C-alpha positions as CSV (number, residue, x, y, z in Angstrom):
1,M,-0.7,-48.7,-1.8
2,M,0.8,-47.3,1.1
3,K,3.2,-45.0,-0.5
4,L,-0.1,-43.6,-2.4
5,R,-1.7,-42.9,0.8
6,H,0.9,-40.8,2.1
7,N,1.5,-39.1,-0.9
8,V,-2.4,-38.3,-1.3
9,G,-2.1,-37.3,2.7
10,L,1.0,-34.9,1.6
11,L,-1.0,-33.5,-1.4
12,V,-4.2,-32.4,0.9
13,L,-2.0,-30.3,2.6
14,T,-1.5,-27.9,-0.7
15,P,-5.7,-27.3,-0.9
16,V,-6.0,-26.9,2.9
17,L,-3.1,-24.4,3.1
18,L,-4.8,-22.6,0.3
19,I,-8.4,-22.6,2.0
20,G,-6.5,-21.0,5.1
21,A,-4.9,-18.2,2.9
22,T,-8.1,-17.6,1.5
23,A,-10.3,-17.9,4.8
24,R,-11.6,-14.6,4.5
25,E,-13.5,-15.1,1.6
26,A,-14.2,-18.9,2.2
27,M,-14.9,-18.4,6.3
28,A,-13.8,-22.1,6.4
29,T,-12.5,-23.1,9.7
30,K,-12.3,-26.5,11.7
31,V,-14.5,-27.1,15.1
32,G,-12.0,-26.2,18.0
33,Q,-10.1,-24.0,15.9
34,P,-9.8,-20.5,17.5
35,V,-12.8,-17.9,18.0
36,N,-12.1,-14.4,17.4
37,W,-14.7,-12.2,19.6
38,T,-15.3,-8.7,20.1
39,V,-16.7,-6.5,23.1
40,S,-17.7,-2.9,23.1
41,A,-15.9,-1.9,26.4
42,P,-12.9,-2.3,28.1
43,L,-12.6,-5.4,30.7
44,T,-12.7,-3.4,34.1
45,T,-12.1,-6.4,36.9
46,T,-12.5,-10.3,37.0
47,N,-13.9,-9.9,40.7
48,P,-17.1,-11.8,40.7
49,S,-18.6,-9.4,43.3
50,A,-17.4,-6.0,41.6
51,A,-18.6,-7.3,38.0
52,N,-21.0,-4.3,37.5
53,D,-20.9,-3.5,34.0
54,A,-21.6,-5.6,31.2
55,T,-18.2,-6.8,29.7
56,A,-16.9,-7.4,33.0
57,A,-20.3,-9.6,33.7
58,D,-19.6,-10.8,30.2
59,I,-16.1,-12.4,30.7
60,V,-16.4,-13.2,34.6
61,T,-19.5,-15.5,33.2
62,Q,-16.6,-17.4,30.9
63,I,-14.4,-17.6,33.7
64,G,-16.7,-18.7,36.5
65,Q,-19.6,-20.6,37.5
66,G,-22.2,-20.7,39.8
67,L,-24.6,-23.2,41.4
68,Y,-26.5,-22.6,38.4
69,R,-26.0,-21.6,34.7
70,Y,-28.6,-20.7,32.2
71,D,-28.7,-23.2,29.4
72,K,-29.9,-22.7,25.5
73,A,-33.3,-22.4,26.3
74,G,-32.9,-19.5,28.5
75,K,-34.1,-21.5,31.9
76,P,-31.4,-22.0,34.8
77,V,-30.6,-25.3,35.5
78,L,-28.1,-26.8,38.3
79,A,-24.0,-26.2,36.9
80,D,-21.5,-26.8,40.7
81,A,-24.5,-27.7,42.3
82,K,-25.6,-31.6,41.3
83,S,-29.0,-31.4,43.5
84,V,-31.0,-29.1,45.6
85,V,-33.6,-29.7,48.5
86,T,-35.9,-26.6,49.3
87,S,-37.9,-27.0,53.1
88,A,-41.6,-26.5,53.0
89,D,-41.7,-23.3,54.1
90,G,-39.3,-22.0,51.5
91,R,-36.6,-20.8,53.6
92,T,-34.0,-23.5,53.8
93,V,-32.4,-24.5,50.7
94,T,-29.8,-27.0,50.7
95,F,-27.4,-27.6,47.8
96,K,-25.2,-31.1,47.3
97,L,-22.0,-29.8,44.9
98,K,-20.6,-32.1,42.2
99,A,-17.8,-34.3,42.8
100,G,-14.0,-32.9,41.4
101,L,-15.0,-29.6,41.4
102,R,-11.6,-27.6,41.1
103,W,-10.1,-24.0,40.7
104,S,-7.8,-23.5,37.4
105,N,-4.9,-23.6,39.7
106,G,-5.9,-27.3,40.8
107,A,-7.2,-26.5,44.1
108,K,-10.1,-28.3,45.4
109,L,-13.3,-26.3,45.3
110,T,-15.9,-26.2,48.1
111,A,-18.8,-25.4,49.9
112,A,-16.7,-22.6,52.1
113,D,-15.8,-21.0,48.5
114,Y,-19.3,-20.2,48.0
115,V,-19.6,-18.8,51.8
116,Y,-16.6,-16.5,51.4
117,G,-18.1,-15.8,47.2
118,F,-21.4,-14.5,49.0
119,Q,-20.0,-12.3,51.7
120,Q,-17.8,-10.3,49.4
121,T,-20.7,-9.8,47.3
122,V,-22.7,-8.3,50.5
123,N,-19.4,-6.4,51.8
124,P,-19.7,-3.1,51.2
125,R,-16.3,-2.9,50.6
126,N,-16.8,-4.4,46.6
127,A,-19.8,-2.0,46.2
128,S,-21.1,-5.3,44.3
129,N,-24.4,-3.5,42.4
130,S,-26.1,-7.4,43.3
131,A,-25.7,-6.6,46.7
132,A,-29.0,-5.6,47.0
133,I,-30.8,-8.7,45.5
134,A,-29.0,-10.9,48.2
135,K,-31.3,-8.9,50.6
136,N,-33.5,-11.9,51.5
137,I,-30.5,-14.3,52.6
138,H,-30.6,-14.1,56.7
139,G,-28.2,-11.2,57.5
140,A,-27.6,-10.2,54.4
141,N,-29.6,-6.6,54.6
142,A,-27.5,-5.5,58.0
143,L,-24.0,-6.4,56.1
144,V,-24.9,-4.2,53.0
145,T,-25.9,-1.4,54.7
146,G,-23.2,-1.4,57.2
147,A,-25.5,-2.2,60.2
148,S,-23.7,-5.4,60.9
149,Q,-19.9,-6.3,60.3
150,D,-20.3,-9.9,61.7
151,F,-19.8,-12.0,57.8
152,A,-20.1,-15.0,59.8
153,S,-24.1,-14.0,60.8
154,L,-24.8,-14.4,57.2
155,G,-27.5,-17.2,56.2
156,V,-24.6,-19.0,54.1
157,K,-23.1,-21.9,55.7
158,A,-21.2,-24.9,54.4
159,L,-22.7,-28.0,56.3
160,N,-19.1,-30.1,54.8
161,E,-17.3,-29.7,51.8
162,D,-20.0,-30.5,49.5
163,T,-23.0,-29.0,51.3
164,L,-24.0,-25.7,50.8
165,Q,-27.2,-24.0,52.9
166,L,-29.2,-21.2,52.3
167,Q,-31.2,-19.5,55.2
168,L,-33.7,-17.2,53.8
169,D,-36.2,-14.4,55.3
170,H,-38.6,-15.1,52.8
171,P,-38.8,-17.4,49.6
172,M,-37.6,-16.1,46.5
173,P,-39.1,-17.8,43.7
174,A,-36.3,-16.1,41.2
175,L,-33.9,-17.9,43.4
176,P,-32.2,-20.2,40.7
177,S,-32.1,-16.8,38.6
178,I,-30.7,-15.1,40.8
179,L,-27.6,-17.2,41.5
180,T,-26.9,-17.6,37.9
181,S,-25.5,-13.9,38.7
182,T,-21.5,-13.4,38.8
183,A,-22.1,-11.9,42.4
184,F,-22.5,-15.5,43.5
185,F,-19.9,-17.3,42.3
186,P,-17.7,-19.0,44.6
187,Q,-14.3,-17.3,45.4
188,N,-10.9,-18.7,46.6
189,K,-10.0,-17.0,49.8
190,A,-6.5,-18.5,49.7
191,F,-5.9,-17.0,46.1
192,E,-7.5,-13.4,47.0
193,D,-5.3,-13.5,50.4
194,K,-2.1,-14.1,48.5
195,V,-2.7,-11.8,45.7
196,G,-4.3,-9.1,47.9
197,A,-5.4,-5.9,46.5
198,K,-4.7,-7.1,43.1
199,Y,-6.9,-9.6,42.7
200,G,-9.2,-9.6,39.6
201,T,-7.2,-6.5,38.0
202,S,-4.8,-8.7,35.6
203,A,-5.1,-12.2,34.0
204,V,-2.2,-13.6,37.0
205,N,-4.3,-12.1,39.5
206,S,-7.6,-14.2,38.3
207,I,-8.6,-17.9,39.1
208,S,-11.0,-19.5,37.3
209,N,-13.7,-22.2,37.9
210,G,-15.8,-21.9,34.7
211,P,-14.8,-23.2,31.2
212,F,-12.0,-20.9,30.5
213,V,-9.3,-19.3,32.2
214,L,-8.5,-15.8,31.0
215,Q,-4.9,-15.1,29.5
216,Q,-3.1,-12.0,28.3
217,W,-4.7,-9.3,30.1
218,N,-2.3,-6.8,31.9
219,G,-5.4,-5.1,33.1
220,S,-5.9,-2.5,30.7
221,N,-4.6,-4.0,27.1
222,T,-7.6,-4.3,24.9
223,T,-6.8,-7.6,23.3
224,Y,-6.8,-10.8,25.3
225,A,-7.8,-14.4,25.6
226,L,-9.9,-17.1,26.9
227,T,-8.3,-20.6,26.7
228,K,-10.0,-23.7,27.7
229,N,-9.8,-24.7,31.5
230,D,-8.7,-28.2,31.9
231,H,-9.9,-28.4,35.5
232,Y,-13.6,-27.1,34.7
233,V,-16.1,-30.1,35.8
234,D,-18.0,-29.9,32.6
235,Q,-15.2,-29.7,30.2
236,K,-16.2,-31.9,27.7
237,Q,-18.9,-29.5,26.5
238,V,-16.4,-27.2,25.7
239,R,-15.2,-27.4,22.2
240,T,-13.3,-24.6,21.8
241,Q,-9.6,-24.5,22.9
242,K,-8.8,-20.5,22.5
243,I,-11.2,-17.7,22.2
244,T,-9.3,-14.1,21.4
245,I,-11.1,-10.7,22.8
246,R,-10.8,-7.7,21.3
247,T,-12.1,-4.8,22.6
248,I,-14.1,-2.3,19.7
249,T,-15.5,0.9,21.0
250,D,-16.2,2.1,17.7
251,T,-18.9,0.0,16.0
252,T,-17.3,1.0,12.3
253,T,-13.9,-0.3,13.3
254,G,-15.7,-3.6,14.4
255,Y,-17.6,-3.8,11.2
256,N,-14.6,-3.1,9.2
257,L,-12.6,-5.8,10.9
258,Y,-15.5,-8.5,10.2
259,Q,-15.5,-7.7,6.4
260,A,-11.8,-8.3,6.8
261,G,-12.4,-11.5,8.4
262,D,-10.2,-10.5,11.3
263,V,-13.0,-11.2,14.0
264,D,-16.0,-13.8,14.0
265,Y,-18.6,-11.3,15.5
266,T,-18.9,-8.0,16.5
267,V,-22.2,-5.5,17.2
268,F,-22.5,-2.8,14.5
269,G,-24.3,0.5,14.4
270,A,-27.9,2.0,12.6
271,D,-25.5,2.9,9.7
272,Q,-24.4,-0.4,8.8
273,V,-27.6,-2.0,9.2
274,R,-29.3,-1.2,6.1
275,A,-26.1,-2.8,4.3
276,S,-26.1,-6.1,6.1
277,Q,-30.0,-6.5,7.2
278,H,-30.3,-9.5,4.6
279,K,-27.2,-10.8,4.9
280,A,-27.4,-14.6,6.3
281,D,-25.0,-13.4,9.3
282,F,-27.0,-10.7,10.1
283,Q,-29.0,-11.3,13.2
284,V,-30.4,-8.9,16.0
285,I,-30.2,-10.2,19.2
286,K,-32.4,-9.4,22.0
287,T,-31.2,-8.4,25.5
288,G,-32.9,-8.4,28.8
289,R,-31.9,-4.4,29.0
290,T,-34.3,-1.2,29.0
291,D,-32.9,2.0,27.4
292,F,-34.3,4.9,29.2
293,I,-33.7,8.7,30.2
294,G,-33.1,9.4,33.4
295,L,-34.6,12.3,35.0
296,N,-33.2,13.5,37.9
297,Q,-35.4,14.7,40.9
298,Q,-32.8,16.6,42.6
299,N,-33.2,19.2,40.1
300,K,-36.2,21.1,41.1
301,L,-37.9,21.7,37.5
302,L,-37.8,17.7,37.4
303,Q,-39.3,17.6,40.7
304,N,-42.1,18.7,39.1
305,R,-44.5,15.4,37.6
306,A,-46.1,17.9,34.9
307,L,-43.2,18.6,33.1
308,R,-41.7,14.9,33.4
309,K,-44.9,13.7,31.6
310,A,-44.7,16.6,29.1
311,L,-41.4,15.3,28.1
312,Q,-42.5,11.4,28.6
313,L,-45.0,12.1,25.9
314,S,-43.0,14.4,23.5
315,I,-40.7,11.7,22.3
316,N,-41.9,9.5,19.4
317,R,-40.2,6.4,20.1
318,T,-41.4,4.3,17.0
319,E,-39.9,7.0,14.7
320,L,-36.6,6.9,17.2
321,S,-36.4,3.3,16.8
322,K,-36.8,3.1,12.9
323,R,-35.0,6.6,11.8
324,V,-32.3,6.5,14.2
325,L,-31.7,3.3,15.7
326,T,-33.0,1.5,12.4
327,G,-35.6,-1.0,14.1
328,S,-33.3,-2.3,16.4
329,E,-35.0,-1.1,19.2
330,R,-37.7,-3.0,20.4
331,Q,-40.9,-0.9,21.8
332,G,-42.6,-1.0,24.9
333,Q,-43.8,1.7,27.5
334,T,-42.9,-0.7,31.1
335,F,-39.6,-0.6,32.4
336,T,-39.2,-4.0,32.4
337,P,-38.4,-5.2,28.9
338,D,-40.0,-8.0,27.0
339,G,-38.9,-12.0,27.7
340,V,-37.9,-11.4,31.2
341,A,-41.5,-12.3,32.9
342,R,-45.2,-13.6,32.2
343,N,-48.6,-13.8,34.2
344,P,-48.4,-17.1,36.0
345,K,-52.2,-17.2,34.9
346,T,-52.3,-16.2,31.3
347,A,-48.7,-16.6,30.4
348,R,-49.2,-13.1,28.8
349,D,-45.4,-11.5,28.5
350,F,-45.4,-8.9,31.5
351,A,-44.0,-6.1,29.2
352,K,-47.4,-6.2,27.3
353,D,-49.6,-7.0,30.4
354,A,-48.3,-4.1,32.5
355,S,-48.1,-1.5,29.6
356,L,-50.3,1.8,30.0
357,S,-51.7,3.0,27.2
358,Q,-51.8,6.6,27.6
359,N,-47.8,7.0,27.9
360,T,-47.9,6.9,24.1
361,F,-46.2,9.8,22.1
362,S,-48.9,12.6,21.8
363,T,-48.0,16.0,20.8
364,K,-51.4,17.3,22.3
365,Q,-51.2,15.6,25.8
366,A,-47.7,16.7,25.8
367,Q,-48.4,20.2,25.2
368,K,-51.3,19.9,27.9
369,F,-48.9,18.8,30.3
370,F,-46.4,21.2,29.6
371,R,-49.0,24.3,30.0
372,T,-49.5,23.1,33.3
373,A,-45.7,22.6,34.4
374,Q,-45.2,26.4,32.8
375,K,-48.2,27.8,35.6
376,E,-46.5,25.7,38.3
377,L,-43.1,26.7,37.7
378,A,-43.9,30.2,36.8
379,G,-40.8,32.6,36.9
380,Q,-38.3,29.7,36.5
381,Q,-36.0,29.4,33.3
382,L,-37.3,26.2,31.6
383,K,-34.0,25.0,30.4
384,L,-32.2,21.6,30.8
385,T,-29.3,19.7,29.8
386,L,-29.4,16.0,28.5
387,L,-26.1,13.7,29.5
388,S,-24.8,11.1,27.0
389,D,-21.9,8.8,25.6
390,D,-19.9,10.6,23.2
391,D,-20.1,7.7,20.5
392,D,-21.7,8.6,17.3
393,Q,-24.9,6.2,18.1
394,S,-25.6,7.8,21.4
395,K,-24.7,11.3,19.9
396,K,-27.1,10.9,17.3
397,E,-30.0,9.7,19.8
398,A,-29.2,12.4,21.9
399,Q,-29.8,14.8,19.0
400,Y,-33.4,13.1,18.3
401,I,-34.6,13.5,21.9
402,Q,-33.2,17.2,21.6
403,S,-34.8,17.7,18.7
404,Q,-38.1,16.4,19.5
405,L,-38.3,17.8,23.0
406,T,-37.6,21.4,21.5
407,T,-40.4,20.9,18.7
408,Q,-43.0,19.4,20.8
409,L,-42.3,21.7,23.6
410,P,-41.0,25.3,22.0
411,A,-40.7,27.1,25.2
412,L,-38.4,24.1,26.5
413,K,-34.2,24.9,26.0
414,V,-32.5,21.6,25.9
415,T,-28.5,21.4,25.4
416,I,-26.7,18.1,24.9
417,K,-23.1,17.2,27.2
418,S,-21.8,14.1,25.7
419,E,-18.8,12.5,27.5
420,P,-16.9,9.2,27.5
421,K,-18.9,6.2,29.2
422,A,-17.1,6.0,32.3
423,A,-17.4,9.8,33.0
424,R,-21.0,9.7,32.4
425,V,-21.6,7.0,34.3
426,K,-19.6,8.6,37.2
427,A,-22.0,11.4,36.8
428,Q,-25.2,9.6,36.6
429,L,-24.2,7.7,40.0
430,S,-23.6,11.2,41.6
431,Q,-26.5,12.8,40.7
432,N,-24.7,15.4,38.7
433,Y,-26.9,15.6,35.8
434,D,-30.4,16.9,34.6
435,M,-31.5,14.6,32.1
436,V,-29.5,11.2,31.4
437,L,-29.0,8.9,28.4
438,T,-28.7,5.5,29.9
439,S,-29.6,1.7,30.2
440,W,-30.1,-0.8,32.6
441,G,-29.8,-4.8,32.3
442,G,-31.4,-6.7,35.0
443,D,-28.9,-9.3,37.1
444,Y,-31.6,-12.0,36.7
445,G,-34.8,-13.0,35.1
446,D,-37.3,-11.2,37.6
447,P,-39.2,-7.9,37.1
448,M,-37.8,-7.3,40.3
449,S,-34.5,-7.0,39.2
450,F,-35.4,-4.3,37.6
451,L,-38.3,-2.4,39.5
452,N,-35.7,-2.5,42.7
453,L,-33.5,-0.1,41.0
454,F,-35.9,2.8,42.2
455,T,-36.8,2.0,45.9
456,T,-36.1,4.8,48.3
457,T,-33.0,3.3,49.9
458,S,-31.8,1.9,46.6
459,G,-27.9,2.7,46.2
460,L,-28.8,2.6,42.2
461,N,-31.6,5.0,42.3
462,I,-30.1,7.6,40.0
463,V,-33.0,9.5,39.8
464,K,-34.0,9.9,43.3
465,Y,-37.4,8.8,42.8
466,Q,-39.7,8.6,45.9
467,N,-43.1,6.9,46.5
468,A,-44.1,5.1,49.5
469,A,-46.3,3.2,47.8
470,Y,-44.2,2.0,45.2
471,D,-41.6,0.8,47.8
472,K,-44.7,-0.9,49.9
473,L,-45.8,-3.0,46.5
474,L,-42.2,-4.3,46.2
475,A,-41.7,-5.1,49.7
476,T,-45.0,-6.7,49.9
477,A,-44.3,-8.8,46.4
478,D,-41.0,-9.8,48.5
479,N,-42.4,-10.9,51.6
480,Q,-46.2,-11.6,52.1
481,H,-46.6,-12.5,48.5
482,A,-43.3,-14.2,47.7
483,D,-45.0,-17.7,47.8
484,Q,-48.2,-16.5,46.1
485,P,-46.9,-16.1,42.4
486,E,-50.1,-14.7,41.0
487,Q,-50.6,-11.9,44.0
488,R,-46.7,-11.2,43.7
489,Y,-47.2,-10.7,39.8
490,T,-50.2,-8.5,40.2
491,D,-48.1,-6.4,42.8
492,L,-45.3,-6.1,40.6
493,K,-47.2,-5.0,37.5
494,K,-49.1,-2.4,39.8
495,A,-45.2,-1.1,40.7
496,D,-44.3,-0.6,37.0
497,G,-47.3,1.3,36.7
498,Y,-46.4,3.9,38.8
499,L,-42.9,4.2,37.1
500,Q,-45.0,4.9,33.8
501,R,-47.9,7.3,35.5
502,D,-44.9,9.2,37.5
503,A,-42.4,9.3,34.6
504,P,-39.1,9.4,36.9
505,V,-37.7,8.0,33.8
506,I,-38.5,7.7,30.2
507,V,-38.7,4.5,28.4
508,L,-37.7,4.8,25.1
509,G,-37.6,1.1,24.2
510,Y,-35.5,-2.3,25.0
511,K,-31.9,-3.0,23.6
512,S,-31.6,-4.9,20.7
513,L,-28.3,-5.6,19.4
514,P,-27.5,-6.0,15.5
515,T,-24.8,-8.1,14.8
516,L,-23.1,-10.0,12.4
517,Q,-21.8,-13.5,13.2
518,R,-20.1,-15.9,10.7
519,T,-22.3,-19.0,9.9
520,T,-19.5,-21.2,10.8
521,V,-19.8,-20.2,14.4
522,S,-22.7,-22.3,16.8
523,G,-23.1,-22.4,20.4
524,V,-23.8,-19.1,21.5
525,I,-26.0,-18.7,24.3
526,Q,-27.5,-15.1,24.8
527,N,-29.1,-15.2,28.4
528,P,-32.4,-13.8,29.4
529,V,-30.7,-10.6,31.2
530,G,-28.2,-10.1,28.5
531,T,-24.8,-12.1,29.8
532,L,-23.1,-13.7,27.0
533,D,-22.0,-17.7,27.7
534,L,-19.5,-18.9,25.1
535,K,-19.2,-22.2,27.1
536,S,-20.5,-24.2,23.9
537,V,-19.1,-22.0,21.1
538,Y,-17.2,-23.5,18.2
539,K,-16.3,-23.3,14.7
540,K,-17.6,-26.0,12.4
541,Y,-15.8,-26.7,8.8
542,E,-17.7,-25.1,6.0
543,I,-15.7,-26.3,2.7
544,R,-17.5,-24.8,-0.5
545,K,-17.9,-26.7,-3.9
546,W,-15.6,-24.9,-5.5
547,Q,-12.6,-26.0,-2.6
548,L,-13.8,-29.3,-3.2
549,S,-13.6,-29.2,-7.1
550,H,-9.7,-27.3,-6.9
551,I,-8.8,-30.3,-4.2
552,Q,-10.3,-32.6,-7.0
553,T,-8.2,-31.0,-9.8
554,V,-4.9,-30.6,-8.0
555,L,-4.7,-34.0,-6.8
556,F,-5.9,-35.0,-10.4
557,F,-3.1,-33.1,-12.2
558,K,-0.3,-34.2,-9.6
559,R,-1.3,-38.1,-9.4
560,G,-3.0,-38.2,-13.0
561,S,-6.0,-40.2,-11.7
562,L,-8.0,-40.4,-8.0
563,L,-10.0,-43.2,-7.0
564,P,-13.0,-43.2,-5.7
565,N,-12.1,-44.2,-2.3
566,H,-9.3,-41.9,-2.0
567,L,-11.7,-39.1,-2.8
568,R,-13.6,-40.3,0.0
569,W,-10.8,-40.3,2.2
570,I,-10.0,-36.7,1.3
571,R,-13.6,-36.0,2.0
572,H,-13.2,-37.1,5.4
573,R,-9.9,-35.6,6.1
574,V,-11.1,-32.1,5.3
575,C,-14.4,-32.1,6.6
576,L,-12.8,-32.9,10.4
């Protein structure tokens, strides 16, 4: 019997190898086997404070962790912290860290690492996009603006190795969500001092406290890996030993690689949606990102509100979504996308609650505003350039917008300028454009993360919108009404209304990603603000009937017969 059992074990290798050889057809894998993932842009840094783009934020989320992390229900839950106590006035927040926190090099992680991480985010040297959301931490605003260089004055203190305390100028109801951001991850000063300016520029110059460790990234290559971090405090929840990341900037390439079985997940363009939308592995992922056209008010023409309103009302966003984006864009009028916040009294989604119906597509209203603009801008040539990325999808979207504007407003001339993403981002940050096709994803799940973008003092106010009433509403929401949910919600709702009426930006919709993901891959978490979390991702084994039949047939012919208990054993072995 022992000999028979041994031989059966050898025979099982034959069909298992067959399955491996035909994986593209059968999609057969084992739990814990490598996952092959894709990202749509190159990785630029692993410095948590400087992870300003989507890819960097996604990768840093895999190799790092903060006091909170989003769970599968999209709620921030304690991660590196085991408990939190908030004072009665909401201004002192004290965290107790979990025991056994370690860095990937084995060094102990303490509250001092959190203090250093927060200090790096508010340090202007790191140009963190998230520095502004730390402004309610005592002393942060002075450090961010350069008015102070005393980082010890920041209201983030290590009371001992496992106790961290935050001093806030005002209560922050969104604090748990804010602290999920990579900008508020701990940082290891000893490691950063050792590698110096190279910190975050390659895998060897990166350090982890999260589920994975970055491998095989030299700072510019497009394929690298995430491997399980054996020092991660919650490593029992990490079910995959290795995730290979491939940078795919062209959606057609990603689609072809997926079809060939080379990747397990890819985002693809509108051209492939029709061919895939009825497949089991097709899914549209909602993101907390708003697609919009920024109207640069340093341009004298665009300082005219009537012209901005004419542009806003000339674009049929429903048709744009259906014809150009193949239905993957969610419709909305507010700059704050759906799924971010709800009315604390009625539970209605903010995006619906704050939407102004008069901003919908209307040729009649667009032309009315345009005639007013022509009178107010008499003698000036009505000519604008629309800046976009140079990928196929962005070009098609830009061409549709150009057609809409010039059809509805015949006296307007619109030209398109397409550039690589990096060049487009640089141009919009320096206000070197007329109109720009771009998007914004919030740092945390609250309307403030979107509306703060357009305050007069915001460093990311790419359209240079200035409105004292708008600024006051947001300041009131952050200060006097910070601990009064209904009043704060009303402030934010009114502020979004100003953006809709003044039209410094034209909201096109809320980005959804058409994707293909193997049905054998599970455990992916898409956070409310769009960050991906692969902490719990895994591949489950899927054996098809024809494969089991093949196993049974091979064994029958090789042994002549197969006892039921042996077949049960084979089923168990194959399905591990």
